[in-house]
C-alpha positions in Angstrom: 0.0 0.0 0.0 1.4 3.4 -1.0 0.6 7.0 -0.7 -1.7 9.5 -2.4 0.7 12.3 -3.3 0.1 15.9 -4.6 2.7 18.0 -6.4 1.7 21.6 -6.3 3.6 23.8 -8.7 4.0 20.9 -11.1 4.7 23.1 -14.2 7.7 24.9 -12.6 11.3 23.9 -12.6 11.2 22.5 -9.0 7.8 20.9 -9.4 8.9 19.0 -12.5 12.0 17.8 -10.6 9.8 16.6 -7.8 7.8 14.4 -10.2 11.0 13.1 -11.7 12.6 12.3 -8.4 9.5 10.6 -6.9 9.7 8.2 -9.9 13.5 7.8 -9.9 13.6 6.9 -6.2 10.5 4.7 -6.6 8.6 6.5 -3.9 5.5 4.3 -3.1 2.8 6.3 -5.0 -0.7 4.8 -5.3 -2.1 8.0 -6.9 -0.6 11.3 -7.9 -2.1 14.7 -8.7 -0.3 17.6 -10.4 -1.5 21.1 -9.4 -0.7 24.6 -10.6 -2.5 27.9 -11.1 -5.7 28.1 -13.2 -3.8 29.3 -16.3 -1.9 26.0 -16.4 -4.9 23.8 -16.0 -4.9 21.1 -18.6 -1.1 21.3 -19.2 0.5 17.9 -19.4 3.5 16.9 -17.3 5.4 13.6 -17.1 5.5 11.2 -14.2 7.7 8.3 -15.3 6.1 6.8 -18.4 2.7 8.4 -17.6 1.4 11.8 -18.7 -0.7 13.7 -16.1 -3.0 16.6 -16.7 -2.5 19.5 -14.4 -5.4 20.5 -12.2 -6.4 23.9 -10.8 -5.1 24.2 -7.2 -7.9 26.7 -6.4 -10.5 24.0 -6.9 -8.6 21.0 -5.6 -9.9 19.1 -2.6 -7.0 17.8 -0.5 -9.2 15.5 1.6 -8.0 11.9 1.5 -4.5 12.8 0.1 -1.5 11.8 2.3 1.4 14.1 1.3 1.6 17.3 -0.7 4.9 18.7 -2.0 4.5 22.4 -2.5 6.7 24.5 -4.9 4.4 27.4 -5.5 6.0 30.4 -3.7 5.1 32.0 -0.4 1.9 33.9 -1.4 0.1 30.9 -2.9 1.4 28.7 -0.1 -0.1 31.0 2.5 -3.5 30.3 1.0 -3.3 26.6 0.1 -1.0 25.0 2.7 -3.3 25.6 5.7 -6.2 24.3 3.6 -4.3 21.1 2.7 -3.1 20.6 6.3 -6.6 21.1 7.7 -7.8 18.3 5.3 -5.3 15.9 6.8 -2.7 16.1 4.1 0.9 16.7 5.3 2.4 19.6 3.5 6.2 19.7 2.6 6.7 23.2 1.6 9.6 24.5 -0.5 8.9 28.2 0.1 10.4 30.4 2.8 7.0 31.0 4.4 7.2 28.5 7.3 11.0 28.0 7.8 11.2 30.2 10.8 8.0 29.2 12.6 9.0 27.5 15.8 6.1 25.0 15.5 7.1 23.8 12.0 10.1 21.6 11.6 12.8 22.6 9.1 14.4 19.5 7.9 17.4 18.2 6.0 17.1 14.4 6.4 20.9 13.7 6.7 21.1 16.3 9.4 18.1 16.4 11.7 15.8 13.5 10.8 14.3 13.3 14.3 12.7 16.7 13.8 10.1 15.0 11.5 8.0 14.0 14.5 7.2 17.7 15.1 5.1 17.8 11.9 1.8 17.2 13.6 1.7 20.6 15.4 0.5 22.2 12.1 0.7 19.2 9.6 3.4 21.2 7.7 7.1 20.6 7.2 9.5 23.2 5.8 12.2 22.7 3.2 15.3 24.9 3.7 16.8 27.4 1.4 18.9 25.8 -1.4 22.2 27.3 -0.3 21.6 26.2 3.3 20.6 22.6 2.4 23.9 21.6 0.8 26.0 23.4 3.3 24.5 21.7 6.4 24.9 18.3 4.8 28.6 18.9 4.6 28.8 20.5 8.1 26.9 18.0 10.1 29.4 15.1 10.2 32.3 17.5 10.9 30.3 19.2 13.7 29.6 15.9 15.3 33.3 15.2 15.5 34.9 18.6 16.4 32.0 21.1 17.2 31.8 24.0 14.9 32.2 27.5 16.4 32.0 29.7 13.3 31.3 29.4 9.5 32.3 31.9 6.8 30.7 31.0 3.5 30.7 32.6 0.1 28.2 31.2 -2.4 28.2 31.1 -6.2 24.6 30.5 -6.9 23.1 29.5 -10.3 20.3 31.4 -12.0 17.9 28.5 -11.7 17.6 29.5 -8.1 15.6 32.5 -9.4 13.3 30.2 -11.5 12.7 29.9 -15.2 12.8 33.7 -15.6 16.3 33.8 -14.3 17.4 31.0 -16.7 15.7 32.7 -19.6 17.4 36.0 -18.8 20.9 34.5 -18.8 20.2 32.7 -22.0 18.8 35.8 -23.8 21.5 38.1 -22.5 24.2 35.7 -23.6 22.7 35.4 -27.1 22.2 39.2 -27.3 25.9 39.8 -26.7 26.6 38.4 -30.1 23.8 40.1 -32.0 24.2 43.9 -32.3 21.0 45.7 -31.4 19.5 42.7 -29.6 21.0 43.3 -26.2 18.7 42.3 -23.3 18.4 44.6 -20.3 18.4 43.3 -16.8 14.9 42.5 -15.6 14.9 39.5 -13.3 18.3 40.4 -11.8 19.6 43.7 -10.5 22.3 44.0 -13.1 23.4 42.1 -16.3 24.0 38.4 -15.3 25.6 37.2 -18.6 29.4 37.3 -18.2 29.0 38.9 -14.8 28.5 38.1 -11.1 26.0 39.9 -8.9 26.7 40.2 -5.1 23.0 40.4 -4.2 20.4 37.7 -3.8 17.1 38.9 -2.4 16.6 42.3 -0.8 18.9 44.2 1.5 18.2 44.3 5.2 19.1 47.1 7.7 22.2 45.1 8.7 23.7 45.3 5.2 23.2 41.6 4.7 20.8 40.4 2.0 17.9 38.3 3.0 19.5 35.2 1.4 22.5 35.7 3.6 20.3 36.1 6.7 18.4 32.9 5.7 21.7 30.9 5.7 22.5 32.1 9.2 19.0 31.5 10.6 18.4 28.2 9.0 21.8 26.7 9.9 21.1 27.6 13.5 17.6 26.0 13.4 18.7 22.8 11.6 22.1 22.2 13.0 23.0 24.1 16.1 21.9 27.5 17.4 25.3 28.1 18.9 27.1 28.2 15.5 28.0 31.6 14.2 27.5 32.0 10.5 28.4 34.9 8.2 27.6 34.6 4.5 28.1 36.5 1.2 25.7 35.2 -1.5 26.5 35.9 -5.1 24.6 35.1 -8.3 26.8 33.7 -11.1 26.1 33.0 -14.8 25.6 29.2 -14.3 22.3 27.6 -15.3 22.1 24.9 -12.6 24.3 24.0 -9.6 25.2 26.1 -6.6 28.8 26.2 -5.3 30.1 27.3 -1.9 33.5 28.2 -0.5 33.2 27.3 3.2 35.6 28.2 6.0 35.0 26.4 9.3 36.4 27.1 12.7 36.1 24.3 15.2 36.2 23.9 19.0 38.7 21.0 18.6 41.4 20.4 16.1 40.4 18.3 13.1 43.0 17.1 10.7 42.2 17.5 7.0 42.8 13.8 6.4 40.4 12.8 9.1 37.9 15.3 7.8 38.2 13.8 4.4 37.5 10.3 5.8 34.6 11.5 7.8 33.0 13.1 4.8 33.5 10.1 2.6 31.5 8.0 5.1 28.7 10.6 5.6 25.3 10.2 4.0 24.5 12.3 0.9 28.1 13.3 0.3 30.6 12.4 -2.4 34.2 13.5 -1.9 36.2 14.4 -5.0 39.4 15.8 -3.7 42.6 15.2 -5.7 45.4 17.8 -5.5 45.8 18.0 -9.3 44.3 20.0 -12.1 40.6 19.1 -12.3 40.6 17.1 -9.1 37.5 18.7 -7.8 33.8 19.0 -8.8 32.2 22.0 -10.6 28.5 22.8 -10.9 28.1 21.6 -14.4 29.3 18.1 -13.2 26.8 17.9 -10.4 23.6 18.5 -12.5 21.1 15.6 -12.2 23.0 14.0 -9.3 21.6 13.4 -5.9 24.8 14.0 -4.0 26.4 17.0 -2.4 30.0 17.1 -3.6 32.9 18.2 -1.4 36.4 19.1 -2.7 39.4 21.2 -1.8 39.5 20.0 1.8 42.5 21.7 3.5 43.7 23.2 6.8 43.2 26.9 7.4 46.3 27.9 9.3 45.1 31.4 10.0 42.9 30.2 12.8 43.5 27.7 15.6 41.2 24.9 14.4 40.2 25.7 10.9 39.3 23.9 7.6 38.4 25.1 4.2 36.3 23.2 1.7 34.5 23.6 -1.6 30.9 22.3 -1.8 28.8 21.8 -5.0 25.2 20.5 -5.5 22.4 20.6 -8.0 20.2 23.3 -6.4 17.0 22.0 -8.1 17.6 18.6 -6.5 19.2 18.7 -3.1 18.4 22.4 -2.7 14.7 21.8 -3.4 13.0 18.8 -5.0 15.3 16.0 -3.8 15.2 17.3 -0.2 11.4 17.5 -0.3 11.1 13.9 -1.5 13.6 12.7 1.1 11.5 14.4 3.7 8.5 12.5 2.3 10.5 9.3 2.6 11.4 10.1 6.1 7.8 10.9 7.0 6.6 7.6 5.4 9.3 5.5 7.1 9.1 7.0 10.6 5.5 8.3 11.0 2.9 7.4 8.4 4.3 3.9 7.6 2.0 3.0 4.7 4.5 2.3 1.9 
């Protein structure tokens, strides 16, 4: 016996990935529904070898459905997630709406799986920000061994993190560079993204941080450990899919780089590619379509007492969004609902 599963936002980048990953990981689905806004009603999406017609989320009755994976943004989630939860359907939400609610668990299954039992306070589970998700997967096993005091992270985030419009803008601007008179002005991003990098993701706060940078701090504390100090600089780069992070970690105890490498090799969800030779590391284009979080460039930081540096890469549409949501659904099924 399997589950009745809803994918809300099924026509978007993340929603389509959710459908793909549910099938790839053979999640026990008895029945599936694909939802989107009214203008997408009747659009066809793929689920394995099946074709599903998208239904209008406004008219959908969640009664009798077990799990809903939401990828519809905060405003629509505010309307439909409570409605689904009240009907007895557990919502796993990819937006930022519920991440900081103390009554709603924020989960990365490799990091804080036990938090899943808190779902029943509101029948909602939050999925973290894409940049946070991959980082905490890499930090967790090292924190267990040597206790992390402080993290300094610089991100190199792909345009797919800004949705289809972001990907289209990079594509159009790149083409326009080679066709005089067809240059494309910045619209989705604050400045030209083609052949450029932009040190702003989301809005600026009074502190001078952007909201993306604040999210990484707040979410790491909630998921991993509230005592960890985190400072982030988040940068948008002209890459279609795959987020990269340069992470500097300061520990309570000394951790040798060789031991760290061994720990990460054994950790769930991580692949270590770390050869000290040209090309002996993973880049974002190589991680696309993969489930893993890749870690490379592991080395001591001799400028602090107990420091390490590492390079972390992951497919942001997968581990940063759709994959993590499906893993939460698997966790929920295995530990709580137990129908599959």
